[in-house]
C-alpha positions as CSV (number, residue, x, y, z in Angstrom):
1,M,213.4,157.6,8.8
2,K,209.7,157.0,8.2
3,K,208.0,159.6,6.0
4,K,204.5,160.3,5.1
5,I,204.3,160.2,1.3
6,A,201.4,161.4,-1.0
7,I,201.2,159.9,-4.5
8,I,199.0,161.7,-7.0
9,G,197.4,159.2,-9.5
10,S,196.8,155.5,-9.6
11,G,198.2,154.6,-13.0
12,F,201.1,152.2,-13.6
13,S,203.8,154.7,-12.3
14,G,201.7,155.8,-9.3
15,L,201.0,152.2,-8.1
16,S,204.6,151.2,-8.8
17,A,205.9,154.2,-6.7
18,A,203.4,153.3,-4.0
19,A,204.4,149.7,-3.8
20,Y,208.2,150.5,-3.6
21,A,207.8,153.4,-1.2
22,S,205.6,151.3,1.1
23,K,208.1,148.5,1.0
24,T,210.8,150.7,2.5
25,G,208.5,151.4,5.5
26,H,207.0,154.8,4.6
27,E,203.3,155.7,5.2
28,V,201.9,156.0,1.7
29,H,198.6,157.5,0.4
30,V,197.6,157.3,-3.2
31,F,195.0,160.0,-4.4
32,E,193.0,159.2,-7.5
33,K,190.7,161.8,-9.0
34,N,188.5,159.3,-10.7
35,N,186.3,156.7,-9.1
36,S,188.4,153.7,-10.2
37,L,192.0,152.5,-10.4
38,G,194.4,152.7,-13.3
39,G,194.5,156.2,-14.8
40,R,194.7,155.6,-18.5
41,A,194.6,151.9,-17.9
42,R,191.1,152.0,-16.3
43,S,188.4,149.6,-17.2
44,F,184.7,149.9,-17.4
45,K,181.7,147.5,-17.6
46,T,178.5,148.2,-19.5
47,D,175.0,147.3,-18.3
48,N,174.6,144.8,-21.2
49,G,177.7,142.7,-20.3
50,Y,180.8,144.2,-22.0
51,T,184.1,144.9,-20.2
52,F,186.5,147.3,-21.9
53,D,190.1,148.2,-21.1
54,M,190.3,151.9,-21.7
55,G,194.0,152.1,-22.4
56,P,196.9,149.7,-23.0
57,S,196.2,146.6,-24.9
58,W,199.7,145.4,-26.0
59,Y,201.4,143.2,-23.4
60,W,205.1,143.4,-24.5
61,M,208.3,143.1,-22.6
62,P,206.8,140.5,-20.2
63,D,210.1,140.1,-18.3
64,I,210.1,143.8,-17.3
65,I,206.6,143.5,-15.9
66,E,207.6,140.3,-14.2
67,N,210.5,142.0,-12.5
68,F,208.0,144.3,-10.7
69,F,206.3,141.2,-9.1
70,N,209.6,139.5,-8.4
71,D,210.7,142.5,-6.4
72,F,207.9,141.7,-3.9
73,G,208.5,138.0,-3.9
74,K,205.6,137.4,-6.3
75,K,205.0,136.3,-9.9
76,A,202.6,137.7,-12.4
77,S,200.9,134.3,-12.5
78,D,200.0,134.7,-8.9
79,F,197.5,137.3,-10.0
80,Y,196.5,136.6,-13.6
81,Q,197.0,134.2,-16.5
82,L,199.0,135.3,-19.6
83,V,198.1,133.9,-23.0
84,S,200.5,134.0,-25.9
85,L,198.7,135.3,-29.0
86,N,199.0,133.5,-32.3
87,P,199.2,135.2,-34.6
88,Q,200.7,138.0,-32.6
89,F,198.7,140.4,-34.8
90,E,197.7,141.0,-38.4
91,M,198.6,143.9,-40.7
92,V,196.1,144.8,-43.4
93,F,197.8,146.4,-46.5
94,S,196.1,147.7,-49.7
95,D,197.1,144.5,-51.5
96,G,196.6,141.9,-48.9
97,L,197.5,141.1,-45.3
98,M,200.4,139.8,-43.2
99,A,199.9,137.7,-40.1
100,I,202.8,137.8,-37.7
101,P,203.2,134.3,-36.2
102,E,203.9,133.5,-32.6
103,S,206.9,131.3,-33.5
104,Y,210.1,133.1,-34.3
105,E,211.1,130.5,-36.8
106,E,207.8,130.9,-38.7
107,M,208.4,134.7,-38.6
108,K,211.8,134.2,-40.2
109,N,210.1,132.1,-42.9
110,L,207.5,134.8,-43.5
111,F,210.3,137.4,-43.9
112,E,212.2,135.2,-46.3
113,K,209.1,134.6,-48.3
114,T,208.4,138.3,-48.5
115,E,212.0,139.3,-49.4
116,K,214.9,137.1,-50.4
117,G,217.6,137.1,-47.7
118,A,215.3,138.8,-45.1
119,G,215.2,135.8,-42.8
120,K,218.9,136.0,-42.2
121,M,218.6,139.8,-41.9
122,L,215.9,139.4,-39.3
123,D,218.3,137.3,-37.2
124,D,220.9,140.0,-37.5
125,F,218.4,142.7,-36.6
126,M,217.1,140.8,-33.6
127,E,220.6,140.0,-32.4
128,D,221.4,143.7,-32.4
129,A,218.0,144.6,-30.9
130,Q,218.5,142.0,-28.1
131,Y,221.7,143.7,-27.1
132,K,220.0,147.1,-27.0
133,Y,217.1,145.6,-25.0
134,E,219.4,144.0,-22.4
135,V,221.5,147.1,-21.9
136,G,218.8,149.6,-22.5
137,M,216.0,148.1,-20.4
138,K,218.3,146.9,-17.6
139,D,220.9,149.7,-17.3
140,F,220.0,152.7,-19.5
141,V,216.3,153.3,-18.4
142,S,216.9,152.7,-14.7
143,K,218.7,156.0,-14.1
144,P,217.0,159.0,-12.5
145,C,218.8,161.1,-15.1
146,H,219.8,164.0,-12.9
147,S,223.1,164.2,-14.7
148,W,224.9,162.7,-17.7
149,L,227.5,161.4,-15.2
150,E,225.1,158.6,-14.2
151,F,225.9,157.1,-17.6
152,V,229.7,157.1,-17.1
153,S,230.2,153.5,-16.4
154,P,232.4,151.0,-18.2
155,K,229.5,149.0,-19.4
156,I,227.5,151.9,-20.9
157,A,230.6,153.5,-22.3
158,K,231.5,150.2,-24.0
159,S,227.9,150.0,-25.3
160,A,227.5,153.6,-26.5
161,L,228.1,153.0,-30.2
162,R,226.1,149.7,-30.3
163,L,223.1,151.5,-28.6
164,D,222.8,153.7,-31.7
165,L,221.6,156.8,-29.8
166,L,222.7,159.1,-32.6
167,S,221.3,157.3,-35.7
168,N,217.7,157.3,-36.5
169,F,215.3,154.3,-36.7
170,H,214.1,155.1,-40.3
171,Q,217.7,154.6,-41.6
172,F,218.4,151.7,-39.3
173,V,215.5,149.6,-40.5
174,R,216.5,150.2,-44.1
175,K,219.9,148.8,-43.5
176,Y,218.3,145.4,-43.1
177,F,215.1,145.4,-45.2
178,S,213.9,146.9,-48.5
179,N,210.5,145.4,-48.9
180,P,207.9,148.2,-48.0
181,K,205.7,145.8,-46.0
182,L,208.6,144.6,-43.8
183,I,209.8,148.2,-43.3
184,T,206.3,149.2,-42.2
185,L,206.1,146.1,-39.9
186,M,209.4,147.0,-38.2
187,E,208.6,150.8,-38.0
188,F,205.1,150.6,-36.6
189,P,205.9,150.1,-32.9
190,V,207.8,153.4,-32.6
191,I,204.7,155.4,-33.7
192,F,203.6,155.3,-30.0
193,L,207.0,156.6,-28.9
194,G,205.8,159.9,-30.1
195,A,207.5,160.7,-33.4
196,A,208.1,159.6,-36.9
197,P,210.7,156.9,-37.3
198,K,213.2,159.4,-38.8
199,D,213.1,161.3,-35.5
200,I,213.4,158.3,-33.1
201,P,216.9,156.9,-32.1
202,A,217.8,153.5,-33.5
203,L,218.1,152.4,-29.9
204,Y,214.4,151.7,-29.9
205,S,214.7,148.6,-32.1
206,L,214.7,147.2,-28.6
207,M,210.9,147.4,-28.9
208,N,210.9,145.0,-31.8
209,Y,212.8,142.5,-29.7
210,G,210.7,143.1,-26.6
211,G,207.5,142.5,-28.7
212,Y,208.1,140.3,-31.8
213,K,210.9,138.1,-30.3
214,L,209.6,137.9,-26.7
215,G,206.0,137.5,-28.0
216,T,202.7,139.4,-27.8
217,W,200.7,138.4,-24.7
218,Y,197.3,139.0,-23.2
219,P,196.4,139.0,-19.5
220,L,193.0,137.1,-19.2
221,G,190.5,139.6,-17.9
222,G,192.3,142.5,-19.5
223,F,195.0,145.0,-18.6
224,I,192.9,146.0,-15.5
225,K,194.1,142.7,-14.0
226,V,197.7,144.0,-14.1
227,I,196.5,147.3,-12.4
228,E,194.6,145.3,-9.8
229,A,197.6,143.1,-9.1
230,M,199.9,146.1,-8.6
231,A,197.3,147.8,-6.3
232,K,197.0,144.6,-4.3
233,I,200.8,144.5,-3.8
234,A,200.9,148.2,-2.9
235,S,198.1,147.6,-0.3
236,E,199.8,144.6,1.1
237,Q,202.9,146.8,1.6
238,G,200.7,149.2,3.5
239,S,199.6,151.8,0.9
240,Q,196.2,153.4,1.2
241,I,194.3,154.3,-2.0
242,H,191.7,157.1,-2.0
243,F,189.3,157.5,-4.9
244,N,187.3,160.6,-6.0
245,S,190.2,162.5,-4.4
246,N,191.3,165.4,-6.6
247,V,194.6,167.1,-5.6
248,D,194.1,170.8,-6.0
249,K,197.4,172.1,-4.7
250,I,200.8,171.1,-3.4
251,I,201.6,173.1,-0.2
252,T,205.2,174.2,0.4
253,D,206.9,175.8,3.4
254,N,210.3,177.4,2.9
255,K,210.7,175.6,-0.4
256,Q,209.9,172.2,1.1
257,V,206.8,170.1,0.7
258,S,204.5,170.3,3.7
259,G,201.3,168.8,2.3
260,I,198.6,168.8,-0.4
261,V,195.1,170.1,-0.7
262,V,192.6,167.3,-1.6
263,N,189.1,168.2,-2.5
264,G,189.6,171.5,-0.7
265,R,191.1,169.9,2.5
266,K,194.7,170.3,3.5
267,I,196.6,167.1,4.5
268,D,200.2,167.2,5.8
269,F,202.9,165.2,4.0
270,D,206.7,165.0,4.0
271,V,207.0,163.9,0.3
272,V,204.9,164.2,-2.8
273,I,205.3,161.9,-5.9
274,A,203.2,163.2,-8.8
275,S,202.1,160.5,-11.2
276,S,199.6,163.0,-12.5
277,D,200.2,164.9,-15.8
278,Y,203.5,166.8,-15.3
279,H,202.4,170.0,-17.0
280,H,199.1,170.1,-15.1
281,T,200.9,169.4,-11.8
282,E,203.2,172.3,-12.2
283,Q,200.8,174.8,-13.8
284,K,197.8,174.1,-11.6
285,M,199.3,172.9,-8.3
286,L,202.4,175.1,-7.8
287,P,203.1,178.8,-7.8
288,E,205.0,180.1,-10.9
289,N,208.3,180.6,-9.0
290,L,208.4,177.0,-7.9
291,R,207.9,175.3,-11.2
292,N,210.6,173.5,-13.1
293,Y,209.3,174.7,-16.5
294,N,207.2,177.5,-17.9
295,E,204.4,177.3,-20.5
296,N,206.8,178.1,-23.3
297,Y,208.9,175.1,-22.5
298,W,206.0,172.7,-22.9
299,K,204.9,174.3,-26.2
300,K,208.3,173.5,-27.7
301,K,208.2,169.9,-26.7
302,T,207.3,167.0,-29.1
303,F,204.4,165.0,-27.7
304,A,203.4,161.5,-28.5
305,P,200.0,161.3,-30.3
306,S,196.5,161.6,-28.9
307,C,194.0,159.2,-30.3
308,L,190.4,158.7,-31.3
309,I,189.0,155.6,-29.6
310,F,185.7,153.8,-30.0
311,Y,184.6,151.1,-27.5
312,L,182.1,148.9,-29.4
313,G,179.9,145.9,-28.6
314,F,178.5,143.8,-31.4
315,N,175.6,141.4,-30.9
316,E,177.1,138.7,-33.1
317,K,180.6,137.3,-33.8
318,I,182.7,139.1,-36.5
319,P,184.5,136.6,-38.7
320,N,188.1,136.9,-39.9
321,L,189.1,139.3,-37.2
322,K,192.1,138.6,-34.9
323,H,192.8,139.9,-31.4
324,H,195.1,142.7,-32.9
325,T,194.7,144.1,-36.4
326,L,196.6,147.0,-37.8
327,F,195.0,148.7,-40.8
328,F,197.9,150.1,-42.9
329,E,196.3,150.4,-46.3
330,N,197.5,154.0,-46.4
331,E,201.0,155.5,-46.1
332,L,202.6,155.5,-42.7
333,E,204.7,158.5,-43.6
334,L,201.7,160.7,-44.5
335,H,199.8,159.8,-41.3
336,T,202.9,160.5,-39.1
337,K,203.5,163.8,-40.9
338,E,199.9,164.9,-40.2
339,I,200.3,163.9,-36.5
340,Y,203.7,165.6,-35.8
341,N,204.3,168.3,-38.4
342,D,201.0,169.5,-39.9
343,K,199.0,168.8,-36.7
344,K,195.7,168.1,-38.3
345,W,193.1,165.4,-38.6
346,P,194.5,162.7,-41.0
347,T,193.5,162.7,-44.7
348,K,194.3,159.0,-45.2
349,P,194.4,157.5,-41.7
350,L,195.8,154.3,-40.4
351,F,194.1,152.7,-37.4
352,Y,194.2,149.7,-35.1
353,A,191.4,147.3,-34.1
354,C,191.5,145.2,-30.9
355,C,189.1,142.3,-30.4
356,P,190.0,140.8,-27.0
357,S,186.8,138.7,-27.0
358,K,188.6,136.5,-29.6
359,T,190.9,135.4,-26.7
360,D,188.7,136.1,-23.6
361,K,185.0,135.1,-23.9
362,N,184.2,136.7,-20.6
363,L,184.6,140.2,-22.0
364,A,181.3,140.1,-24.0
365,P,178.0,138.4,-23.7
366,E,177.7,135.0,-25.4
367,N,178.1,135.1,-29.2
368,C,178.9,138.8,-29.0
369,E,182.1,140.7,-29.8
370,N,184.1,143.3,-27.8
371,V,186.0,145.6,-30.2
372,F,187.9,148.8,-29.8
373,L,189.1,151.0,-32.6
374,L,192.0,153.4,-32.2
375,M,193.3,156.0,-34.6
376,P,196.4,158.0,-33.6
377,I,195.9,161.8,-34.1
378,A,197.8,165.0,-33.4
379,T,197.5,166.6,-30.0
380,G,195.9,170.0,-29.5
381,I,193.6,169.8,-32.6
382,E,189.9,170.6,-32.4
383,D,187.8,167.7,-31.1
384,S,184.1,167.5,-32.1
385,S,181.4,164.8,-32.3
386,E,181.0,165.4,-36.0
387,M,184.7,164.7,-36.6
388,R,184.6,161.6,-34.4
389,E,181.6,160.2,-36.3
390,K,183.2,160.9,-39.7
391,Y,186.3,158.7,-38.8
392,F,184.1,156.1,-37.1
393,L,182.2,155.5,-40.3
394,E,185.4,155.2,-42.3
395,M,186.9,152.7,-39.8
396,I,183.8,150.6,-39.8
397,A,183.8,150.5,-43.6
398,R,187.4,149.3,-43.6
399,L,186.6,146.8,-40.9
400,E,183.7,145.4,-42.9
401,K,185.9,145.1,-46.0
402,H,188.6,143.3,-44.2
403,T,186.3,140.8,-42.4
404,N,183.9,140.3,-45.3
405,S,181.1,141.5,-43.0
406,T,178.0,143.5,-43.9
407,H,175.8,145.9,-41.9
408,L,178.1,146.1,-38.8
409,L,176.3,149.3,-37.8
410,S,173.0,147.4,-37.4
411,K,174.7,144.9,-35.1
412,L,176.1,147.5,-32.7
413,D,175.1,146.7,-29.1
414,Y,177.2,149.4,-27.5
415,K,179.2,152.4,-28.6
416,K,181.3,154.9,-26.7
417,S,183.9,157.3,-28.1
418,Y,186.9,158.8,-26.4
419,C,189.2,161.5,-27.7
420,I,191.2,164.7,-27.0
421,D,188.6,166.4,-24.8
422,D,188.2,163.3,-22.7
423,F,191.9,162.9,-22.1
424,I,192.0,166.5,-20.9
425,S,188.9,166.1,-18.7
426,D,189.8,162.7,-17.2
427,Y,193.6,162.9,-16.9
428,N,194.4,166.7,-17.3
429,A,196.5,165.5,-20.2
430,Y,198.5,168.3,-21.9
431,E,196.8,169.1,-25.3
432,G,194.9,165.8,-24.9
433,N,198.1,163.6,-25.3
434,A,197.5,159.9,-24.9
435,Y,201.1,158.6,-24.6
436,G,203.2,161.2,-23.0
437,L,206.4,162.9,-24.3
438,A,208.0,161.7,-27.5
439,N,211.3,159.7,-27.2
440,T,213.2,161.8,-29.7
441,L,216.9,162.2,-29.4
442,S,216.5,165.8,-27.9
443,Q,214.0,164.4,-25.4
444,T,216.0,161.4,-24.1
445,A,217.4,160.7,-20.7
446,V,218.7,163.9,-19.0
447,L,216.9,165.9,-21.7
448,K,213.5,164.8,-20.5
449,P,211.6,166.8,-17.9
450,S,213.4,166.3,-14.6
451,L,212.2,163.5,-12.2
452,K,212.8,165.9,-9.3
453,N,211.6,169.4,-8.7
454,K,214.7,171.6,-8.7
455,K,213.3,174.2,-6.4
456,I,211.3,172.2,-3.8
457,K,212.7,169.5,-1.5
458,N,210.8,166.2,-1.6
459,L,208.7,166.8,-4.7
460,Y,209.1,164.2,-7.5
461,Y,207.4,163.4,-10.8
462,T,206.8,160.0,-12.3
463,G,205.1,158.6,-15.4
464,Q,205.2,159.1,-19.2
465,L,206.2,162.7,-19.2
466,T,209.5,162.1,-17.4
467,V,212.1,159.3,-17.4
468,P,212.3,156.8,-18.9
469,G,209.3,157.5,-21.2
470,P,206.0,156.3,-22.5
471,G,204.6,152.8,-22.3
472,V,203.6,150.3,-19.6
473,P,207.0,148.8,-18.7
474,P,208.8,152.3,-18.7
475,S,206.0,153.7,-16.5
476,I,206.4,150.9,-14.0
477,I,210.2,151.5,-14.0
478,S,209.5,155.3,-13.6
479,G,207.6,154.6,-10.4
480,K,210.4,152.6,-9.0
481,I,213.0,155.3,-9.8
482,A,210.8,158.0,-8.2
483,A,210.3,155.9,-5.0
484,T,214.0,155.1,-4.8
485,E,214.9,158.8,-5.1
486,A,212.3,159.8,-2.5
487,N,213.8,157.3,-0.1
488,K,217.3,158.8,-0.3
489,K,216.4,162.0,1.5
C-alpha cells in the first residue's frame, strides 16, 4: 500500500531513508531546516574561492558506501571520483612523526621497524578485524534491534566469542602491540565512537580494517559529492526535498502519526522518519506522554564528543602538510578523560588537520591552501569566542612547528569557527554533540535508543543517535533500516 512519508533532515541517514522508501513506491518528502543539503555533511563556498566540507572528511569502509549505490543499480563512480590517499595520514608525536602508507605491505614494514614482531602481529590483528568487519558490518549492524532475538541465528551465535563484544578495545590492542606509538595509532579511530578505548567493545577493531586495510580515500570535490549523489538517487526514485523547512511538531491522532507542522503549516502524512536529533525530535515535537525517553534518560547517556572546528584559507601553499594529519604530541588518555569524565576544555589537547587542497586543487584559489582544524571536546561545556581563539592560536603554533612554516596568521585569507553553540543552533544537537551516541557496551544494539517510537504507530528514528551508531557508513545503513521498517506496516 502506497504511503505518504515525511523525512526530517537531509543528512546521510535521511537521504538514505528517502531513497529506499521511494524505491518501494511511497510518496516521500524530505524536510531540511537549513538552506542546503547534507546536515552535518553540508558544504559551503566563500566569496574568495574556497570550498569547505563542514563535516565528515574520512572516507573509510568504501564497500559499505558502494553497497548503497549498488542497491539502485548504480556505482559511486557514476557520481564522483575516489582517490586513494598515500600516505593515508600522518601522526605527529612529540619525538617525530609516523606516516601510514597506502600499501599494506609497507604498513607491515613500518610496524616491524617500530616494534620487533609487530609486522606479524598486524597480520593477526587484521585477520581478526576482517572477520569482525565481515560479520559486524554485514550482519550485526543491519538489525533494527527491537529485540535480542534478532541476533539468535547460527551465524551470529557461532561468531559471538570472536566478535569480542564483552572485552574492551584498550586491552585488545595491547594483546598485539606494546610500542606506545603503535598503540596510539590503533586506538585513535575509536575516539569518534564516543568513548575512551577502555569503554569501547573490542568488536570495533573492525574500524581499523575498514580504514587501514581497505584504505583511506577521498571523493574529488569533497564529501558533499556523496551527499549530492545520494540526493540525486533519492530524487530519481521520486523523493521531493524541501529546504528552509523547519519541522515544528509531529501531529498524532489516536496514537498514530497523522502529519507534521512545517514552518507553522500542517501537512498530512502517514509515516514520519526523523533523521533529526533524536532528543530534539522527542522533546520539542512530541507531547511528554508520547515520548520514548524522558530528559533524565538522555542525561545518563554517554555521548560522543563535540568539537571545535576552524575552516581556514591561506593565501600560499603550506609545505610539509599532508591531506590528513593527527597531532598527538600529548597523551591520548588525558584528552579522552577530559572529554568523557571531567567534561572540561582540554589542558593538553590533541587535534586533527585536514588539507584537502593537497589532493583537490579546485577547493582553493591557485597557490592557496584549504585547511580545517578539528579538536574533539566534551559536550555541554561553555562555548565562547575567547575559548575558541585560545585553542586556535595553540593549534596554529603546532601547525607552524610541524610544517616549518612561519607567520601563518599573516597568510590567513579566510577564517570561520564552529563549535558547540553552532551544533545546537544548526542541528538541534543534544549538548552540542558532533558524532551522536557513544558505542559503549551499555549502548550497543538493543541498548541504543529505539529505532521505533513505542507509543505511536508509524514514527521512526534514524541516524547517529539510534542503531547502528555514529559515522557515515552506519548512518547510511540506519536510513535503510528505518525505511525497511516503515515499509512493513
